[in-house]
N, C-alpha and C positions, 0 to 999 in steps of 0.2 A: 299618366297625364295625357293631355290631349293633342297629339299631332303626329304626322308622319314626317320623319326627318330625312334629310339628304345624307347619303353616305359619302364619306370622304376617303373611302378606301383607295380611290384613284390617286390620292395625294401621297400614298405610301404609308398612311397612318395605320392601316390595318395590321401591319406587322407588329406594331407596338401596342395598339389599343383595341382594335375591333375584335369582337368576339368575347370580350371580357364579361359583358353584361348582356344577357340574351333577350330576344324579342319578347316584349311584354305589351300586349294590347289591351286597351280599355274596353273591349267588348264585354268584359266582365263588369258587372255593376259594382258600385261602391260598396265596400264591406261595412255593414252597420256595426255600431258599438255593441258588443256582446253583453255588456252588463247593464244596459239601460234600454229596456224593451221598447218603451214608448218612443224614446229618442231615436232608437235604432230604426223603428218603422218610419219616422220622419226622414231620417237620413236616406233610407232606401227609396222612399217616394221621391225625395228631392233629386236623387241621382238619376232616376228613370225619367225625370222631367227635364233634366239638363239638355239643352239643344243638341249637344254632340255626345251624350252619354254613351251611346252605343257605338261610337266611332272613336273612342278615346284610347288610342293605342300607343305603345311605347316600346322601344328596344333599348335596354340598358346596355347597349354596345357602346363602348367608349368611342367618342368621336363619331357617333352616328345620330345623335339626337334621339327623339322619342319615336322610334319606329323607323326602320331603314327604308330606303327607296327615295324616289323623287318627292320633293316637298309638297305637302298639303293636298291630297286628293280628297275630294268630297267634303262634306260638312265636318269641320273639326280637323281635317287634314290628317287622318289617321293612317298608320302603316299596318302591315300585316303582323300577325303574331299576337300573343296574349300578354297583357301587362301584369303578369303575376309571377313570372319566373326569373330567377337569377342563376347564372352559370356558377353553381356552387364550387365546382372544381377550380375555376379561375379566381373566384372571390376568396377562396380559402388559401390561395397561393400568391396572388398578385395584390400588393397593397394598394395600387392605384384603382383596381377594379373594386376592391373591398371598400375603399373610401368613397368611390364614386357612387356606390349604392347608398351610402349614408348621405352623401351630398344631394342625391336625388330626393331623399326623404326630407332633408332640410329645406330644399326648394319648395316642396309642398307646404311645409309649415310656414315659411316666410311669406309665400303667396297667400296662404289662408289668413294669417293674422292681419296682413295689410288689406286684404279684401274685407275683413270684418270692420276695420277702421274706415274703409271706404263705403260702408253701408251694405255690403254684399254678404249678408249673414249666411244665406244658404250655400253660396260658393265657398265660404270659409269652412263650414261644416264638412262639405265634401272634400276639400283639400286636406283637412286633418285626417279624414278617414281613408283616402285613397292609398297611401303607402302601406297600410296594413295588408291588403290583399295583393297589391301590385308589387311590393318589394319584400316586406318583412316576413310574410308567410313562408317564402322559400329561403330567405336570407337568414332566418333565425338560427338554423343549425350551425351556420358558419360563425355567427356571433357567439353562440354558446361555446363552440370549439375554441374561440379566442378569449374566453373567459369573461364575456359580456353577459350580464343578466338581461333576459328578454324584457323589452320595454314597449312592445306593440300596444299593450293595454293603455298606456298613457295617451296614445294617439286616438284610440277608440273612445276613451273617456272624454278627451278634449272635443271630439266631434259630437258626442252626445250632449256635452255641456253647451255647445253652441245652439243646438236645437232646443235645449231646455232653457234657453234665454239667460244663461249665466252672464254676469257682467263682463264688459270689455276688459276691465282691469284684471279680473280673475283669469280670463282667457289669455290675456297677454302673459300673465305669469305662467300659465300652462305651456304656452309656446316657448317661452324663454327656457323653461325647465327641459323641454324636449330637445331643444337645440343644444343645451349643455350636455344632455345625455348622449346625443349624437357625436358631439365633439370628444367626449370621454371614450366612446366606443371606437372612434377613429384612432385614438392613441394605442389601441390594442390590435392594430392591423398586422397581418402576417408580415414576416420579414421578406425583403426582396433585395435585388442587386442595386437598385437605384437609391440615390441619396434621398433624404427626407424632402429636400427642396424640389427635386425632380418629380417625386411622387405627387407633391401638392400642385406642381405646375401642370401635370397631366390631368389631375382632377379639375383644376380651374379651366383648362383648355376644353375639357369635355363639357362643362357647364356653359361656357361661352359658345361652343359649337351648337349646343341644344337651343340656347336662347336665340342665336342667329337664325337657325332653321325654323324655329317655332314662329318667329315673326313672319316668315314667308307663309307658313301654314295659316296663321291668324289672319293674314291679309286676304285669304281666299274664302273666308266665312265671316258671317256677322256674329257668330257665337262668342260668348265672353271667355269661356274656359281656355281655349287655345292661347289667347293673349295672356291670361293670368298665369298659365304654365310658364310661358316664356319670361314673364316678369319675375317669377320665382327663380328660374335658372340664372337670369341676369343678376339678381340681388345676391344669390348664393355665391356666384363667381366673384362678385365684387367684395363680399365679406371675407371670403377665403383669401383673396389676394391681399387685402389689407392686413389680415392676421399673419400672413406668412411672407409679406413683402421683403423684409430684410434678408431672410434666408435665401429666397429665390433669386433676389437681385444679386446676391453674392455669387451664386452658381450660374445664373443665366440672365444677365442684365438685358439681353436682346428680347428675351421672352417677356419680361416685365414691361419693357417699352411698348412692345406690340400689343400686349394684353391691355395696357392702359388705353391705347388708341382705339381698340375695338370696344372696350367697355364705355368709352366716351360716346361712341356712336349708339351703343345699346341704351345708354342713359337717355338719349334723345328719343329712341324708339319706344322705351318703356318709362315714360315720365312718372307715372303713378300706377297704383293698382287698378284705377278706373281706366277702362279701355277708352282711348280717344275716339271721337266721332269718325276721324279719318286716320288710317294707318299709312302715312306718307313718308316714312323715313327712307333714306336712300339705301335700298336693299343691295344694290350692286356694290356700293362701297363697303357695306357691312360684310357681304359675302367674300369680297376680295381680301379685306382685312383679316377675316376669320381664316380664310385659306392660308394666308401667310403665317398666321399664328400656329395653325395645325402643322404646317411644314417645319416650323421652328421646334415645336415640342416633339415631333417625330424624330428629330435628330439629337435630342437630349440623352 
């Protein structure tokens, strides 16, 4: 996805999370749907025409956002590295890293389907396709190891269907099915020493961190995709917190309280999938709130 994220290693979070998901840059073009030739060509063409398509980088390092380094350099605010690799060793052993890779995929899907509803069909098709090359290509061996049947084709087919002018209703059904598939895959995460609640808190904190940093990157460019990426991160964090609120609150009530506070600010920053004319949310407040959240989760 499209942005260079700020690293919070200085906050001490690196010992807990950083390095789990490796640098993944979007200099690689969107992977076209392999089973739909015509639609695939449309997908590839659209990807190369995206304003920041060649600067769309990401690091799936937990608590680093999409691409480490200071936020948003150049158009799209991309970081170094290629957005196609996942640290297989970490993902195969750490349930938070494993689930964060799935959450990143879910963020693309949520952003894509809402972009479709907002009338941004091309962006929707690209969002559905991105995780295939950016995440799943490298992550699939870990999924198979955990007993998950590969599902990248579902995303490729959904992207192709967008460019083939499939109905919004049918595309929404595809998105819902993909998210259900991702959640089922999350249940097969490797075992770790953290409780289920702490694992989910780490995943949510990672998504919030990315959404916060992505807003900074989006504010540095007029391109649509950086904003849409952050919108997907925010919505995924919000959905995951609602799904796991009771368990996390029982183990870490202070985390839930702070996550709610930051998500409220992100809700104002990302009101809809349509990019506002002006990105004028209080970034200082968001950054401070997010920093406090990352410190909390690093101590869980």
